[in-house]
N, CA and C of each residue as an Amber inpcrd file, in Angstrom:
protein
   507
 110.7030000 197.0080000  -3.3860000 110.8510000 195.6930000  -2.3140000
 111.6250000 195.5650000  -1.2330000 110.9780000 195.2350000  -0.1830000
 111.5060000 195.2460000   0.8940000 112.3220000 194.0180000   1.3150000
 113.7010000 193.9840000   1.7910000 114.7100000 193.0230000   1.9340000
 113.9730000 191.9840000   2.8940000 114.4310000 190.8560000   2.6700000
 114.3650000 190.1030000   4.0570000 114.9630000 190.2860000   4.9660000
 114.4720000 189.8540000   6.4160000 115.5210000 189.7920000   7.3170000
 115.5330000 188.6890000   8.0900000 116.3910000 188.2840000   9.1360000
 116.5320000 187.3410000   9.5720000 116.2560000 187.5240000  11.0370000
 115.2460000 186.8770000  11.6230000 114.7110000 186.8920000  12.8110000
 114.9930000 185.4810000  13.5730000 115.7540000 185.7070000  14.7740000
 116.1380000 184.5530000  15.8290000 114.7120000 184.3370000  16.6910000
 114.5140000 183.1250000  16.9270000 113.5220000 183.0650000  18.1070000
 114.1360000 181.8940000  19.1120000 114.3700000 182.2900000  20.1820000
 115.1240000 181.4010000  21.0570000 113.9630000 180.4050000  21.6530000
 114.3970000 178.8580000  21.1690000 113.2060000 177.9740000  21.5450000
 114.0200000 176.6560000  22.5010000 113.3910000 176.6150000  23.2950000
 113.7430000 175.1320000  24.4540000 112.2550000 174.1550000  24.3690000
 111.5390000 174.4650000  23.3330000 110.2700000 173.7040000  23.2050000
 109.2830000 173.6740000  24.6430000 109.7280000 174.6940000  25.4760000
 108.7210000 174.9310000  26.4990000 107.5140000 175.6410000  26.2030000
 106.4360000 175.9230000  26.8750000 105.4890000 176.3030000  26.6780000
 105.4870000 178.0440000  26.2120000 106.4190000 178.5730000  26.9280000
 106.8270000 180.1540000  26.9390000 107.6300000 180.3020000  25.7980000
 108.4300000 179.1700000  25.0210000 109.4220000 179.5820000  23.9060000
 108.0170000 179.3410000  22.8480000 107.2180000 178.3630000  22.7870000
 106.3890000 178.1820000  21.8210000 105.3210000 179.5450000  21.8370000
 104.9450000 179.9870000  22.8300000 104.3420000 181.0690000  22.9830000
 105.3720000 182.3430000  21.9200000 106.4290000 182.4980000  22.3370000
 107.5180000 183.3790000  21.5490000 107.0960000 183.2790000  19.9720000
 107.8900000 181.8060000  19.6700000 107.5650000 181.3210000  18.2790000
 106.4100000 181.7650000  17.4940000 105.3060000 181.5570000  18.0940000
 104.4600000 181.9500000  17.7530000 104.0600000 183.3810000  17.2410000
 104.1910000 183.8550000  18.4760000 104.0580000 185.6780000  18.3440000
 105.2160000 186.1530000  16.9720000 106.4720000 185.6250000  17.1530000
 107.1770000 186.0030000  15.9120000 106.4480000 185.8400000  14.3930000
 105.8510000 184.5480000  14.1370000 105.0990000 184.4160000  13.1540000
 103.9250000 185.2590000  13.0060000 103.3380000 185.5810000  13.8980000
 102.2730000 186.2370000  13.7370000 102.5150000 187.6940000  13.5170000
 103.5100000 188.1560000  14.2010000 103.7290000 189.4600000  14.1710000
 104.5930000 190.0000000  13.7110000 105.8590000 189.0620000  13.2630000
 107.2010000 189.9980000  12.6170000 107.5240000 189.3060000  11.4020000
 107.6190000 188.1630000  11.1280000 108.1630000 187.6930000   9.9130000
 106.9670000 187.4060000   8.9760000 107.6980000 187.9040000   7.6600000
 107.0490000 187.9470000   6.3770000 107.4270000 187.1150000   5.1810000
 106.5380000 187.0910000   4.4230000 107.3040000 186.0920000   3.0970000
 108.7620000 186.4080000   3.0460000 109.2910000 185.1990000   2.8450000
 110.8630000 185.4380000   2.2630000 111.7440000 185.9580000   3.4870000
 111.2570000 185.8900000   4.4330000 111.9170000 186.2140000   5.6520000
 112.4190000 184.8700000   6.3660000 113.8810000 185.0090000   6.7750000
 114.1040000 183.7380000   7.6000000 113.9080000 183.9100000   9.0610000
 113.4150000 182.8100000   9.7120000 113.1530000 182.6010000  10.8020000
 113.9240000 181.5900000  11.1990000 114.9770000 181.8540000  12.2150000
 116.1960000 181.0360000  12.7310000 115.7330000 180.6140000  14.1540000
 115.2930000 179.4700000  14.3220000 115.0160000 178.7220000  15.6130000
 116.4230000 178.6880000  16.1810000 116.6120000 179.1540000  17.7300000
 118.2100000 179.1310000  17.9910000 117.7820000 178.1710000  19.2900000
 118.1780000 176.7420000  19.3110000 118.2830000 176.0110000  20.6090000
 119.6590000 175.8600000  21.0680000 119.5410000 175.8320000  22.7210000
 121.0830000 175.8840000  23.3360000 120.7860000 174.7620000  24.1420000
 121.9640000 173.7790000  23.9660000 121.5840000 172.4890000  24.6850000
 123.1470000 172.5840000  25.8410000 122.8360000 172.2780000  26.9410000
 123.9120000 172.0070000  27.9610000 125.3500000 171.5220000  27.2100000
 126.2700000 171.7960000  27.7500000 127.4690000 171.3990000  27.0500000
 127.6760000 169.8570000  27.4560000 128.3650000 169.2580000  26.5340000
 128.4990000 167.7510000  26.5970000 127.5170000 167.0510000  26.0710000
 126.4400000 167.4730000  25.2740000 125.3730000 166.7640000  24.6570000
 125.5550000 166.4600000  22.8990000 126.9640000 166.3530000  22.8960000
 127.2590000 166.2350000  21.1580000 128.5460000 165.3500000  21.3210000
 128.8410000 164.7450000  20.1040000 130.0970000 164.1500000  19.7220000
 130.9340000 165.1590000  19.2380000 132.0380000 165.3230000  19.7350000
 132.9990000 166.6770000  19.0140000 132.9110000 166.5210000  17.8200000
 133.3940000 165.3660000  16.9050000 133.4330000 165.4210000  15.6040000
 132.3210000 165.8590000  14.7970000 130.8990000 165.4160000  15.2570000
 129.9860000 165.7760000  14.5630000 129.6830000 167.2370000  14.5270000
 129.9890000 167.5080000  15.7390000 129.9450000 169.3080000  15.9250000
 130.8600000 169.9760000  15.0240000 132.1660000 169.4190000  15.1640000
 133.1620000 169.9940000  14.1850000 132.6870000 169.9040000  12.9910000
 132.0160000 168.7190000  12.2280000 131.5710000 168.8110000  10.9220000
 130.4550000 170.0220000  10.5170000 129.9010000 170.1010000  11.4170000
 128.5520000 170.8780000  11.0940000 128.9250000 172.4230000  11.0940000
 130.1750000 172.6650000  12.1450000 130.5600000 174.1000000  12.3690000
 131.3640000 174.2550000  10.8870000 132.1230000 173.0080000  10.2650000
 133.0630000 173.5220000   9.1600000 132.2030000 173.7370000   7.8480000
 131.1670000 172.5440000   7.6280000 130.4950000 172.7050000   6.4860000
 129.3400000 173.0890000   6.5840000 128.1510000 173.2180000   7.5680000
 127.0150000 173.6350000   7.7120000 125.9500000 172.8620000   6.9150000
 124.5730000 172.8630000   7.1440000 123.7000000 172.1280000   6.3710000
 123.4250000 172.5030000   5.0650000 122.8080000 173.8410000   4.9910000
 122.6780000 174.4670000   3.8410000 123.6460000 175.0620000   2.5380000
 125.0750000 175.0140000   3.1920000 126.1860000 175.4250000   2.1080000
 125.8180000 176.8020000   1.4220000 124.7700000 177.3730000   2.2800000
 124.7340000 178.7400000   1.8050000 125.6920000 179.9240000   2.1060000
 126.1380000 180.5080000   1.3700000 127.0880000 181.6690000   1.5790000
 126.5870000 182.7370000   2.7760000 125.4800000 182.9190000   2.3580000
 124.8730000 183.9390000   3.1780000 124.9380000 183.7230000   4.7960000
 125.0420000 182.5720000   5.0740000 124.8760000 182.2220000   6.5770000
 126.0490000 181.6910000   7.2360000 126.9330000 181.0370000   6.3330000
 128.1330000 180.5000000   6.6320000 128.3710000 179.7770000   7.9330000
 127.2590000 179.4690000   8.5120000 127.0680000 178.6270000   9.4420000
 126.2520000 177.1490000   9.6610000 126.2090000 176.5730000  10.6020000
 125.7120000 175.2340000  10.7010000 124.3370000 175.3900000  10.6980000
 123.3030000 175.6740000   9.7090000 121.6580000 176.0610000   9.9190000
 121.0750000 174.5690000   9.3240000 120.0920000 174.0750000  10.0350000
 119.7280000 172.8840000   9.6830000 118.2740000 173.3480000   9.1500000
 117.7530000 173.1050000   7.7070000 116.5840000 173.2310000   7.2350000
 115.5050000 172.7360000   8.1190000 114.3680000 172.9200000   7.7090000
 113.3160000 172.3180000   8.3070000 113.0980000 171.1420000   8.0110000
 113.2050000 170.9240000   6.5170000 112.7820000 169.3540000   6.2520000
 113.8340000 168.4430000   6.9530000 115.1600000 168.7190000   7.4720000
 116.0630000 167.8010000   8.4870000 115.3960000 168.0690000   9.9350000
 115.1630000 169.1730000  10.3680000 115.0980000 169.2240000  11.7360000
 113.4380000 168.8180000  12.0780000 112.7420000 168.4810000  11.1130000
 111.3230000 167.5260000  11.2560000 111.6790000 166.0940000  11.5780000
 112.8260000 165.6280000  11.0700000 113.2960000 164.0980000  11.2200000
 113.6450000 163.9190000  12.4690000 112.9610000 163.1180000  13.4670000
 113.3680000 162.8490000  14.8390000 114.7200000 162.0070000  15.1240000
 114.9980000 161.0270000  13.7680000 116.2520000 160.2090000  14.0540000
 117.2430000 161.2010000  13.3220000 117.1040000 162.2050000  12.6190000
 118.3430000 163.2360000  12.3220000 118.6670000 163.8850000  13.7340000
 117.2000000 164.4180000  14.4650000 117.8210000 165.1250000  15.4870000
 118.1490000 164.5890000  16.8830000 118.0830000 163.6040000  16.7130000
 118.5190000 162.6750000  18.2920000 119.8470000 162.7870000  18.1830000
 120.7800000 162.6700000  17.6970000 122.3210000 163.1200000  17.3960000
 122.5480000 164.1510000  17.8330000 122.1370000 164.9790000  17.9800000
 122.2730000 166.5340000  18.3500000 121.5180000 166.9200000  19.8760000
 120.8410000 165.9180000  20.3030000 120.0880000 166.2750000  21.2400000
 119.1440000 166.9490000  21.5700000 118.7190000 167.0300000  20.3770000
 117.4410000 168.0850000  20.4400000 116.1140000 167.3910000  19.8540000
 115.1010000 167.8880000  20.5420000 113.6830000 166.7390000  20.3600000
 112.5110000 168.3300000  19.9980000 112.3980000 168.5780000  18.6180000
 111.5360000 169.1720000  18.7280000 110.1940000 168.7160000  18.5220000
 109.1640000 169.3830000  19.3140000 107.8500000 168.8670000  19.5430000
 106.8490000 169.1170000  18.4380000 105.7600000 168.3430000  18.4290000
 104.7540000 168.3530000  17.2600000 104.2010000 169.7600000  17.2460000
 104.0500000 170.3650000  18.3150000 103.4920000 171.8120000  18.2930000
 104.3000000 172.6190000  17.6660000 105.5320000 172.8640000  18.0950000
 106.5130000 173.6040000  17.5060000 106.7320000 173.4030000  15.8700000
 106.8250000 172.0330000  15.4200000 106.7810000 171.6660000  14.1440000
 105.7260000 172.1540000  13.6190000 104.4820000 172.1910000  14.0610000
 103.3970000 172.5820000  13.3180000 103.3390000 174.1950000  13.1700000
 103.7850000 174.6430000  14.2820000 103.7770000 176.3770000  14.1770000
 104.6440000 176.5430000  12.9980000 105.9640000 176.1840000  12.7700000
 106.9450000 176.6280000  11.9660000 106.7230000 175.7470000  10.3950000
 105.9400000 174.6120000  10.0450000 105.3720000 174.1810000   8.9400000
 104.6270000 174.9230000   8.3480000 103.6460000 175.4630000   9.1990000
 102.6720000 176.1130000   8.6890000 103.1280000 177.5020000   8.2980000
 103.9550000 178.1720000   9.1930000 104.4760000 179.4670000   8.7370000
 105.5970000 179.3070000   7.2990000 106.1740000 178.4190000   7.0000000
 106.6550000 178.1610000   6.0790000 106.0590000 177.8460000   4.5390000
 104.6630000 177.0590000   4.8860000 104.0110000 176.5750000   3.7950000
 102.8400000 177.7250000   3.4630000 102.5080000 178.3150000   4.4100000
 101.2920000 179.1160000   4.2980000 101.5370000 180.6380000   3.8090000
 103.2050000 181.1110000   4.7970000 103.4830000 182.4710000   4.6910000
 104.6300000 182.6780000   3.8300000 105.2010000 181.7040000   3.2400000
 106.4810000 181.5910000   2.6580000 107.6680000 182.0370000   3.4240000
 107.7340000 181.5930000   4.7010000 108.9490000 182.2210000   5.5000000
 109.9220000 180.8630000   5.7190000 111.1370000 181.1800000   5.3750000
 111.9440000 180.4090000   5.3430000 112.8310000 179.6350000   6.6080000
 112.6440000 178.6070000   7.3790000 112.8680000 178.1630000   8.8160000
 113.6790000 177.3640000   8.6650000 114.9280000 177.5300000   9.7360000
 115.9730000 176.8620000   9.5280000 116.1570000 176.7160000  11.3000000
 116.8780000 175.8610000  11.7610000 117.2250000 175.8580000  13.2550000
 118.9650000 175.9700000  13.3170000 119.0370000 176.2000000  14.4680000
 120.6770000 176.5580000  14.6950000 120.7680000 175.9600000  16.0800000
 121.8120000 175.2220000  16.4130000 121.9590000 174.5630000  17.5650000
 123.0950000 175.0100000  18.1510000 123.3070000 175.4050000  19.4880000
 124.7090000 175.8850000  20.2740000 124.5960000 174.8370000  21.6810000
 125.8210000 174.6080000  22.1200000 125.9860000 174.2550000  23.1770000
 126.5210000 174.6590000  24.0570000 125.9560000 175.2010000  25.4010000
 126.8350000 175.8940000  26.3820000 125.7160000 176.5200000  27.1780000
 125.8690000 177.9730000  27.7930000 125.1730000 178.4260000  28.5670000
 124.3510000 179.6170000  27.5740000 123.0090000 179.2360000  27.9150000
 121.7810000 179.8720000  27.0800000 122.2620000 181.3640000  26.7740000
 122.3670000 182.1150000  28.1380000 122.5580000 183.4380000  27.8040000
 123.5370000 183.8890000  26.8070000 124.6580000 183.4050000  26.8950000
 126.0820000 183.5920000  26.2910000 125.6640000 183.2250000  25.0810000
 125.1810000 181.9640000  24.6160000 125.1510000 181.8020000  23.4180000
 124.0080000 182.3160000  22.2090000 123.0060000 182.9860000  22.9890000
 121.9640000 183.7080000  22.5310000 122.3990000 184.8720000  21.7110000
 123.3200000 185.6210000  22.7330000 123.8650000 186.8260000  22.3270000
 124.9920000 186.3100000  21.6180000 125.5370000 185.1950000  21.3950000
 126.6860000 185.1000000  20.4350000 125.8970000 185.1490000  19.0970000
 124.7950000 184.2370000  19.1680000 123.8790000 183.8240000  17.7100000
 123.5280000 185.4400000  16.9490000 123.4150000 186.2610000  17.6710000
 123.0500000 187.6110000  17.2470000 124.1610000 187.9980000  16.1640000
 125.3370000 188.0020000  16.5870000 126.2750000 188.3970000  15.9190000
 126.8020000 187.3510000  14.6310000 126.7730000 186.4670000  15.4190000
 127.6260000 185.0460000  14.5000000 126.3580000 184.8490000  13.1810000
 125.1530000 184.3660000  13.1310000 124.3670000 184.3750000  12.1940000
 124.4620000 185.2720000  11.1120000 124.4600000 186.6810000  11.2310000
 123.6820000 187.6600000  12.1540000 122.3080000 187.6120000  12.1570000
 121.5570000 187.9820000  13.0640000 120.1490000 188.6500000  13.4100000
 119.8640000 189.9420000  13.1400000 118.9850000 190.0190000  12.4590000
 118.4930000 191.4910000  12.7570000 117.2110000 191.8010000  13.7820000
 116.8680000 190.5760000  14.5300000 116.3030000 190.8110000  15.8650000
 116.1150000 189.3970000  16.0390000 115.7140000 189.5520000  17.7700000
 115.1950000 188.2790000  18.0290000 114.2940000 188.3320000  19.0190000
 113.9390000 187.1310000  19.2080000 112.5670000 187.1590000  20.2280000
 112.6720000 185.8670000  20.9320000 112.5460000 186.4570000  22.2070000
 112.5090000 185.1260000  23.2830000 111.5250000 185.0510000  24.5940000
 111.3800000 184.0030000  24.8180000 110.0130000 183.9930000  25.7700000
 110.8190000 184.4070000  27.2500000 109.9400000 184.3500000  28.2240000
 109.9830000 184.7750000  29.5790000 109.3080000 184.0140000  30.2180000
 109.8790000 183.5100000  31.4410000 109.2990000 182.1600000  32.1360000
 108.3540000 182.8530000  33.3390000 108.7350000 184.2550000  33.5110000
 107.8140000 185.0360000  34.5480000 108.5440000 184.5120000  36.1230000
 109.8720000 184.3760000  36.1600000 110.7960000 183.8940000  37.2660000
 110.2640000 185.3170000  38.4340000 110.2930000 184.6890000  39.6030000
 110.1730000 185.7610000  40.8360000 111.4320000 186.3620000  41.0310000
 111.5180000 187.2920000  41.8500000 112.5670000 188.3030000  42.0810000
 113.8880000 187.4870000  42.6990000 113.4660000 186.3550000  43.4840000
 114.4590000 185.6460000  44.0710000 115.1980000 184.3090000  43.3300000
 113.9720000 184.1430000  42.5160000 115.0020000 182.8930000  41.6620000
 115.7010000 183.4380000  40.3400000 114.7840000 184.7950000  40.0170000
 115.5280000 185.4060000  38.8990000 117.0900000 185.7840000  39.6950000
 117.0170000 186.4200000  40.9070000 118.5700000 186.3320000  41.3680000
 119.4000000 185.2910000  41.3450000 118.7140000 184.1090000  41.8640000
 119.5380000 183.0050000  42.1130000 120.0450000 182.4230000  40.5750000
 119.1850000 182.3010000  40.0050000 119.1890000 181.4880000  38.6710000
 119.8880000 182.3870000  37.5160000 119.3640000 183.5140000  37.4360000
 119.8020000 184.7530000  36.7590000 118.6450000 184.5110000  35.3740000
 118.4330000 185.5880000  34.8650000 117.3140000 185.7260000  33.8890000
 117.7250000 185.6870000  32.3870000 117.6490000 184.5490000  31.2970000
 118.1530000 184.4910000  30.4630000 117.5900000 185.9140000  29.3520000
 116.3360000 185.9460000  29.3630000 115.9150000 187.2970000  28.4360000
 116.4870000 188.5480000  28.8840000 116.7570000 188.4510000  30.3910000
 117.1710000 189.9410000  30.7060000 118.8870000 190.0320000  30.2700000
 119.5310000 189.0790000  30.3950000 120.7900000 188.9980000  29.9010000
 120.8860000 189.2600000  28.5790000 120.0140000 188.9260000  27.7520000
 119.7380000 189.0290000  26.0870000 119.5040000 190.4250000  26.0460000
 118.5040000 190.8480000  26.8530000 118.2490000 192.3790000  26.4200000
 119.3450000 193.2900000  26.5870000 119.9710000 192.6520000  27.4640000
 121.1060000 193.8270000  28.0960000 122.6030000 194.0200000  27.1140000
 122.5770000 192.7140000  26.5230000 123.9490000 192.4240000  25.6790000
 123.6880000 192.2050000  24.2440000 122.6010000 192.1310000  24.0930000
 122.3600000 191.6740000  22.4200000 122.4160000 193.0210000  21.4810000
 123.2760000 192.8860000  20.3300000 123.4230000 193.9620000  19.3340000
 122.1880000 194.3420000  18.2590000 120.8700000 193.5890000  18.6930000
 119.9450000 193.8110000  17.8300000 118.7310000 193.8440000  18.5810000
 117.7160000 194.5600000  18.2160000 116.6150000 194.6510000  18.6730000
 115.9920000 193.2010000  19.4120000 115.5150000 193.2800000  20.5450000
 115.2140000 191.9280000  21.6210000 113.6970000 192.3310000  21.9320000
 112.7240000 191.1030000  21.5090000 111.4330000 191.4880000  21.9500000
 111.2370000 190.2590000  22.8550000 110.7740000 190.5940000  24.0590000
 110.4110000 189.5670000  25.2680000 109.0220000 189.2600000  25.1730000
 108.8790000 187.8910000  24.8620000 107.0650000 187.5320000  24.9570000
 106.9520000 186.8680000  26.5380000 106.1440000 187.6780000  26.8470000
 105.5360000 187.5120000  28.7140000 104.7860000 186.0920000  28.6420000
 105.1180000 185.2910000  29.5420000 104.2850000 184.1680000  29.7110000
 103.3100000 184.6210000  30.8630000 102.1460000 184.6550000  30.5060000
 101.1100000 184.9620000  31.7130000 100.5340000 183.6050000  32.2460000
 101.3140000 182.4120000  32.2780000 100.7900000 181.1840000  32.9440000
 100.9760000 181.3160000  34.6460000
């Protein structure tokens, strides 16, 4: 029997992150695997008390992860997610709900606050992840030099395999 793996997918609910999510579901995740959606919000989008509660207790109470992972049943509820400043869209929810229902994939969400580049790399070791899938917006050389590329940073700093799904828009 093949052991289940933990696959992280960086999501900001943009077209390129949805493409990366769909790619991960279609090409990497198998029945019993954990698909962990990682959302990074800018600092200051949370109430400190709520964040400390999630960090201390988590949502699953699962010793395997020991982190605040939000199960699909909870992050599908808009009123629950509003207080964390995350609004999963209908298409993303459909992709993960279908994966969970049809393929037996366990889907959870982890929210970080701060710089996306640093937090995605941090997630690799903290969760921990066996691999991470991230979308690429296809920034030009000038924009990438000024703004920095999240995917490039993750590729160069993560301690697990990284798959970059290119956006051809």
